[in-house]
N, C-alpha and C positions, 0 to 999 in steps of 0.2 A: 100571599099577604093576609095579614088580619083581619077580621071583620070589621074592628072600630077602625083601622086605617082606611081599610075601603070606604065607610062610612065620611071618615073624616074628608077625604078625596073627593067624595061625589057632592059634597055639600058643603063649601068653605063657610057659607055666609053662616050656616047655623054652627059651626065651630066657633066662629069670632064670638058666639053670643055665648061660651061654655066660660068659666071663671076656672081658674089653674086647679081649684079643687074639685069640680065638675069631671073637668079633664083628663085628670088622674083617676078620677072613679071608673071612668069609660075605660081607661087603661087596664085597672086592676081587673075589672070584671070580665075583660076579655082576655087574661092570662098573663098580661104583661107583669115582670115582677121588677123590684127597685132593686139596681146594681149600682147605684152611685150617689152621693149625699152632696153637694158642691156649697158652697158659699151663698149664691144666688137660686140654684134648681136643683130638684130632684131627677134622677135619669132612671128609665123604665127601659128592661132589655123585653125584645119582642118574644111571643111562646117559642117561633122557630129559630132565635138567637141571633138572626140575621140583621137586626135594626134596633137601634136605641132613639127612644124619645127623652128630649128634655124637656121639663116643666119648671116653668119659674111664675111665682105671683108678681114680679115686679121686674121690667128687664129694660134699663136704660141703652143696652150696648150692642145686646145679642144680633139684633137685624142687621148690622152691619157687616159681621161675619158673613151672616147668609147672603148679604149683596157679593161679599166676595166671593164664594164658592158659588154664585150664578154669573157672575162675569166672566170666570173663567172655568167653565163647565168640561171634564176630561181632563182637567191638570191633575196628575197623578199624584200630585203633593195635596190635594184639598178633597174631603170625603164627599160622598153622593147624597145629596141632599134630597129625601123624597115629599117632605112637607115642611112647612113653614108658616105659620098664624098667631099673629097678635091674637090675644085672648081678653076677654070683658074684664075689665078692671085695672088694665097695663101687663098683665101676664103675658108668656108666652110660650108658643109648642112648637118644637121643631124635633123633627125625626130626621134621623140619618143614619147611613151605614153604621154597624156596630165596631167600634173601635177598642182596641187593649192599650194599656200603657206600656212604655218601653223603657229600655235599659238606658242611664244616663251618657253614655257614652256616644249612643244611638243619635240622641237629641243632640247633643253637643257638635255631632257631625253636620247634622243637617242644618243647624245656625250656622256654623261654618261656610258651609256653601251659601248660605243667606247672605254673608257677609262678603264673602267674593263675588255675588252678584255676576257669576259667568253667564252670556247674553243667551247661549247654547241649554243651561240647566233649566228645568221647567220652574224651579225654585225663585229664578229672577224673574219671571212672568207675575208670580204668586206676589213677590215682594213689590213689585211696581204698581200693582194694584192696591196692595194693601195699604201703601203710602199715601198714593191718589185718594182713596179713601179716607184715610186718617186724616188728611188735609181738609178735605170735603166736609168732615161732620166737627171738626174739633171747636169750631165756634156754636156750630147749631144744637149739641148735644149736651145739656148741664153737667156738669162735673165730669166731662169727659177725661179719660185718662192715658190714653193714645194704643200703641203698639205693646203687646204683651209677649216678650220673649221669654216665657217660662219654659223650663225643659219638659214640665210636665204637658204643655200644648204640642208636643211630638208624642202620637200616638201611633198604634198599627192596625190596619186593616185584617180581617181575618185572614187575608192571604199573605200577611207578613207585611204589606206596602207601608211603606212610613207616610202619614198624614199629618198633618197642620191643621190645629184646631183652637178655638179659641183667642183668635189674634187681636182682639182689643178687648179694653176693659173700660168700666166707669170706676170713678173713686168712690168705691164703697165705704172705705172706713170713715171717709170725709164727710159723704152724704149722712152717714149714721149718725157722727158726733154733732154734726151742724145740727142733724133734726131734733137732737135733745134741747142743745143751745139757743138755735133761734129755728125754732121749726118754721117761721113763716117766711123766713130767705129759702128754705129748701121747697116749700109747696109751692112759692111760686115759680119755681122752675119748670114742676112738672104739671101739665094739665091735671085736674082734679079725677078724670075719666083713666088715667094711664098712672095713678097712684094708689087706686084702693086698698091694694091688698099689702103695700110698701113693708109693712111691720112683720111680712109673714115669710121674709128670705129665711134659708136655710142658716145664716150666721148668727140672725136675731134669734130665730124660735130655739137653735141648739146651745145656743152658749148664755143665753140671757136668765137670770132668777125671774121668779115670777111678778116681781115687784118692777122689775126692769122692763118686763114684756110687758106691762099693763102701762108702762110711761112711753114705750115706744109706740105703743096701739094710741095712745093719749095725743101725741105729738104729732101723729099722723093724721088725726080725724078719724079713727078707727071706732 
């Protein structure tokens, strides 16, 4: 176990006081390296290659996926989660076993199993709990998108075992379009302490011009 992960686990209250930049800084200093950049988060791989840390500056949906993993511990289709914590300002840090991408045919086969829902298949337990959580949070989380059956959400562990990840999503395109058109409506949906860095997600900072970045920051009150 890396020193930084050991420290995070031993002092979760201190971890929750870090923002996404500070958490990423600790990972970098400990030898973790960026291995993926998504619309919402940056993914870091541990020095030994065993773990991945997902760091997001603004995260309305990912905690629900973590709840799913913790509700079905040991299910062979869900990744092992080592650590999950909210971060200062509304971000999130989640550390889990390292996963790699799979072929489209492998992903399609898993989703066919999902649709068949054979009660003896471990995917049935994942589907049942995912659908329950989806119904539970649909009205509680603003701009909730629901279940995400993207083929890219079927990944593989280091031993080749297939895993389902990121099974829920928030309506990011709607959030950020409305943030520019009607910022008050968007900001009203999220407490100030949970949207402090919402203009810093990957989809915004990677794809926006300097003028657009300034517009997003202004709309978000940054």
